[in-house]
C-alpha positions in Angstrom: 3.6 -6.6 -2.0 1.7 -3.2 -1.6 0.8 -1.6 1.7 -1.4 1.3 2.6 0.6 3.5 5.1 -1.3 6.3 6.8 1.2 8.9 8.3 1.0 12.1 10.2 3.7 14.5 9.1 4.5 18.2 9.7 2.9 20.4 7.1 6.1 22.1 6.0 8.2 22.3 2.9 10.5 19.2 2.4 8.7 17.0 4.8 7.1 14.7 2.2 10.3 14.6 0.2 12.2 13.4 3.2 9.7 10.8 3.9 10.0 9.7 0.2 13.7 9.4 0.6 13.4 7.4 3.8 11.0 4.9 2.2 13.1 4.6 -0.8 16.0 3.8 1.2 14.3 0.4 2.3 13.3 -0.4 -1.3 9.7 1.1 -1.0 8.2 2.7 -4.0 5.4 5.2 -3.5 2.6 4.4 -6.0 0.0 7.0 -4.9 -0.7 9.7 -2.2 -4.0 11.0 -0.9 -4.2 13.7 1.5 -6.8 12.8 4.0 -6.8 15.8 6.3 -4.7 18.9 7.0 -4.7 20.6 10.4 -2.6 23.4 12.3 0.9 22.4 11.2 0.3 18.9 10.3 -1.2 16.7 7.4 -2.6 13.1 7.4 -1.6 11.3 4.2 -2.4 7.9 2.9 0.4 6.4 0.9 0.3 3.2 -1.1 3.8 1.8 -1.4 5.2 -1.2 -3.1 8.0 -3.3 -1.4 10.1 -5.9 -2.6 8.9 -9.7 -1.9 9.7 -10.7 1.5 10.2 -7.2 2.9 8.6 -6.7 6.4 6.2 -4.0 6.9 8.1 -3.1 10.2 10.9 -1.7 7.9 8.4 0.9 6.6 7.3 1.9 10.0 11.0 2.4 11.0 12.0 4.2 7.9 8.9 6.5 8.0 9.5 7.4 11.8 13.1 8.0 11.3 12.1 11.3 9.7 11.6 14.0 12.3 8.1 14.5 13.5 6.7 11.8 11.3 4.2 9.3 12.9 2.9 6.1 11.3 -0.8 6.0 12.3 -1.5 2.7 10.6 -0.2 0.1 7.9 -2.3 -2.4 6.2 -1.7 -4.8 3.1 -3.3 -3.0 0.1 -4.7 -4.7 -3.0 -7.1 -2.2 -4.3 -7.0 -0.6 -7.7 -5.4 2.9 -7.8 -7.7 5.6 -8.9 -7.6 9.2 -8.3 -11.2 9.6 -9.1 -12.7 6.6 -7.0 -15.9 8.3 -6.0 -16.8 9.6 -9.4 -16.2 6.0 -10.7 -18.3 4.3 -8.2 -21.2 7.0 -8.6 -21.1 6.2 -12.4 -21.2 2.5 -11.7 -24.1 2.8 -9.4 -26.0 5.0 -11.8 -25.3 2.7 -14.9 -26.4 -0.6 -13.0 -29.4 -2.1 -14.1 -30.1 -4.2 -11.0 -28.8 -4.4 -7.6 -27.7 -0.8 -7.4 -27.3 -1.1 -3.6 -25.0 -4.1 -4.0 -22.8 -2.2 -6.5 -22.5 0.7 -3.9 -21.4 -1.6 -1.0 -19.0 -3.5 -3.2 -17.3 -0.5 -4.2 -17.2 1.3 -0.9 -14.1 -0.6 0.5 -11.9 0.4 -2.4 -13.2 3.9 -2.6 -13.1 4.9 1.1 -10.3 2.4 2.1 -12.3 0.4 4.8 -12.7 -3.3 5.3 -16.3 -3.6 4.6 -19.5 -1.8 4.1 -23.2 -2.6 4.5 -26.6 -0.8 4.1 -28.8 -1.1 7.2 -32.7 -0.6 7.1 -35.3 -0.2 9.8 -38.2 -2.6 9.9 -40.9 -3.6 12.5 -38.4 -5.7 14.3 -35.6 -3.2 14.3 -32.4 -2.9 12.3 -31.5 -5.2 9.6 -28.9 -5.7 6.9 -30.2 -5.1 3.4 -27.0 -5.8 1.5 -23.2 -6.1 2.5 -20.0 -6.3 0.7 -18.2 -9.6 0.3 -15.9 -8.7 3.1 -18.8 -7.8 5.4 -18.7 -10.1 8.6 -21.4 -12.7 8.9 -22.2 -11.6 12.5 -24.7 -8.8 12.2 -25.7 -6.3 14.9 -28.9 -7.1 16.6 -29.9 -3.4 17.0 -29.0 -0.1 15.8 -29.9 2.5 18.4 -28.2 5.2 16.3 -30.6 5.0 13.7 -32.2 6.9 12.1 -29.5 9.5 11.5 -29.5 12.7 9.7 -25.9 13.3 9.0 -22.7 11.3 8.6 -21.1 10.5 11.8 -18.3 8.4 13.7 -19.9 5.4 15.8 -18.5 4.2 19.1 -17.0 0.8 18.2 -17.2 -0.3 21.9 -20.9 0.4 22.3 -23.2 -2.2 23.6 -24.9 -2.7 20.3 -21.7 -3.7 18.5 -21.2 -7.5 18.1 -18.4 -8.8 20.3 -16.3 -10.1 17.4 -16.3 -6.5 15.9 -15.1 -5.3 19.2 -12.5 -8.0 19.4 -11.1 -6.9 16.0 -11.0 -3.2 17.2 -13.4 -2.2 14.4 -13.7 1.5 13.7 -17.2 2.4 12.5 -18.8 5.3 10.5 -22.3 5.6 9.0 -24.1 8.1 6.8 -27.8 8.4 5.8 -28.8 7.5 2.3 -30.9 10.5 1.6 -34.4 10.3 3.5 -35.0 6.7 2.8 -34.4 5.7 6.4 -31.5 3.5 5.3 -27.9 4.0 6.3 -24.5 3.2 4.8 -22.3 1.6 7.5 -18.7 1.3 7.2 -16.2 -1.0 9.1 -12.4 -0.7 9.4 -11.2 -3.6 11.5 -7.9 -2.8 13.3 -8.3 1.0 12.5 -7.1 3.5 12.0 -9.9 5.8 13.4 -11.9 7.6 10.9 -10.7 11.2 10.4 -13.4 14.0 10.3 -12.6 14.6 6.5 -13.3 10.7 5.8 -16.8 11.1 7.7 -17.3 14.1 5.6 -16.4 12.3 2.3 -18.6 9.4 3.3 -21.6 11.9 3.8 -21.0 13.5 0.3 -20.9 10.1 -1.4 -23.8 8.7 0.3 -25.9 12.0 -0.5 -24.9 11.9 -4.2 -25.7 8.2 -4.6 -29.1 8.7 -2.7 -30.0 11.2 -5.4 -28.9 8.9 -8.2 -31.0 6.0 -6.7 -34.1 8.2 -6.5 
């Protein structure tokens, strides 16, 4: 069983090694590590760890937080394909697709940006509507999108009135970015969190901008 563990740890020599030792002590094997964000004296890292069958995720949290100044932000089951060049791979897939390029994009976003689902939203005479969605996208759609049109990637308030109740019940974190000047937006949902970090919103913006150029 693999888990995606997001941790905040002090940005000092030896911190990551101590964390690796603590996780190894409960039988966890670190398969990959991505630096999500660095700040003044701290780092936010995503670790994909594999644990023995039957091991409880709580043991990972306990082990990680046994290291001084380490805090677990979230832990989720992980079944994605490990790839250190995820964005480039997805851009290439979109560019080489003959049909349904938008579908290829939303199908790949959950793996690339480590979210629960993704959709592309457009604006019509009756308001906002879903153009395409990933297989994991919720059946319940937003009846409106007062945040559209947008000019830059942004975090969205998951408790706003326009957010469907079932999304709020699942504590869905939301972020969106414009697909060029098409009036369409790429919307991401992460049920249960964690919150989108500024660096993740920036990555979303870069990806959406490059893909928009490819689509044109």
